[in-house]
C-alpha positions, 0 to 999 in steps of 0.5 A: 825723509827726515823729521822737520826740525823746530825752533822757538824763534817766531815764524814771522819776525816782522809780526813779532817786532810789531808786537814788541813795539806795541809793548814798548809803547804801551808800557811807556804810556802806562808809566806816563799815566801812573798818577791817574790810577790807584796806587794799588788794587787787589786782584779780583776772584776772576783773575785768581781763577784765571791763574788756576788753569792747568799747564798748556799742552800747546802754545798760543799766539803771542798777541793773545798772550799779551792781551791776557797780560794786559787784562790779568797782570798789568792792573794788579802790581805791587804799586811801587811805581806810583808817586804815593807808594811809600811801603816797605823800602821800594824804588820805582824803576825808570823808563830807560832802565826798563829798556835796559832790562829788555836789552839784557834779556835780548843778548841773554849773556851768562854773567858768571864769567868769561871773556865778554862785555858783560863782565867789563860792565859789571867790573866798571859798576863795582869800580864806580861804587868803590870810588863813591864809597871810598873803598880801596882800588884793589877791593872786590865786589859783586852785583847781586839780587838785593840786600839779603844776598849782599848781606849773606855774602859779606857775613860769609866772607867774614866767617871764612876770614876769621875762622881759625881752622879749615872751614871749607874742609871741616865745616863748623865742626872744626871750630872749638869756639862758637863764632859770634855775630853782633847787631842791634835789635833794629837790624834787618831780618835778612841778617837772622836768615844769613846766620841761619843759612850759614849754620851758625845758629840763632844763639850765635847772633847777639841782638844788642839794645838800642838807645832812644834814637834806635841806634845800637848801644855801644857800651852794651855791645862792648860788654857783650863782646867781653862777656862772650870772650870770657865764656870761651866764644869767638866774636868775629863780626859786627854789623852796623846799620846805615839806616834801619828799615824800621825808623831810618836810624843809623849806627855810629859807624866810626865808633863801631870801626874803632871797636872792630879794630881794637877787638880784631873783628870784621865790620860789615855794613848793612847799607841796603838803604843808607849807603846812598846817603854817601851820594848826597853832600848834605847827608853823607856825614851820617854814614861817615866811616863807611869807607873803613868797613870790611864789607858793605851791602847796599841796594840799588832798587831802593834809593837809586830807583833801579828796577828789581833786582839790583843789589851789590856787595863790596869786600875790602880784601879781594883775596878773602872774598875770592877764597870764600867762594872760589871752587873751580871745576874742570869744565870751568878752568879759566884760560888766557885766550878764547871765551873762557878767558876774562879778567874776572869770573864773578862766579868766584865771588858769590853763590851763583854760577848762572847769573843774569846781566843785572849790571847793565841797567845799573850802568845805563842808569848811572850813565843817564843821570850821573851820581850827583843827580842821584844824590839830589834825589836822595836829599829831595826824598829826605826833605819831602819826609821832613815836610810830612813830619811838619804836617804830623807835628802840627796836627793834634790828631796825629803823633810821631811814633819815633824820631824821623831824621831822614826819609822814614817816618812812623806815625799813628792816628790818635784822635781823642783816644788813649787806650793802647790796644784800641789805638793799635786796632784803629790804626791797623784798620785805618792802614788797611782801608787806606790801602784799599782806597788806592789813595796812598800806600805806606806800610806798618811796623810796631814800635814799643808795642805801638802799631804805626803807619810807616812811610819810607820815601824812596820814590823819585815820582813823589812831590810834596803835595802828595803828603798833603793828600796822605794826611787828609786821607788818614784824618778822614779815615781816622775820624770815621773809625773813631766816629768823630764828625769832620 
């Protein structure tokens, strides 16, 4: 008698469907009631202890596992779905996009390539953003995990496109000149990582000073490029910030595009945050010139509120993008018929062969809301932060730490104090207590040696009055720490 064969499908589909419907119902209620909960709370020791259990040798009932999720995971997330979460730069996600993720997991297609509908969806998403950002119709793109991967891909293509030797065969050993990348000192840390991963070395990344508005100093950039050329190096890529993560500053993209044309360099834009300004009629002038870039990196889980992970990169010249990543094995030959056909194999345009169906939630969200509504949400977030700015400016106990032209605002409690180290210590403790209170969650940065509370508003659930709650709590905690009576 043959051994009974097993499967991972449920023994009772009806019971699994019932549990699945309960999960959907619970999550909808969880999202609908988010304002009633604390923004964030730390997992207690008993929860941490639960996750020290050894691996299970035998399985458990799905209902029991789900109960464990509700008890040990659901109450202790990052908190970024809450209306008063403004830490780092994180979007909220939406209920419909959450369901799209479920659908993507259900069909579980591999988005590496092939003749299947997922490829058509991703191609359309890329085409939409090419049109919205003014990129040529014959340019290319790729949906990725986020801005870090998008920036890595853009800089990788730039390196291949500007190498004057066989980079694929010889690696960096074939270069007679050090290849140089340029960005402002306010550029995101993922650029440092990209340069490191590409083997260029930190000496190949020039971080240029910024002006009083935290924008790259173009005259200093020009001087550095000239100096490096004279020293026998090869400047090949300038990275423009379409909003920096610290202060929300944007570089002069048109000026940098002019410089790249003159110097025959690659212009890459880190638009992880600010690329979405192109969708807002009132603010799109800030990223004017973005359409002239050779590549653009942008996130959709930030200012388009898509659930993690969702990023994208566009590359002006498709052949350069393809040449940088395409390496076909015998078992991956592209055919004209069958499943191995398909117009585009996205694995030819990035690092990953196995890829999830991230494009579905983007596609469904765009279809649900339309780009004009996303543009209105971007403008709304900016106007809300400008209201917060007015609250800070009119309160003598608070002070702006940097200009706040858009949706990122840095400020600190100063009270009657003037000594820098004491102020920094107070504001750091204030922020920690603010997090622990569960009332609101901004993050932090250091600007010119001063510790600052940092609000980055990419939150579609925020309303203006949430900032009144924030300021009231900051003043309460600040005066308590300074020991001033209310």
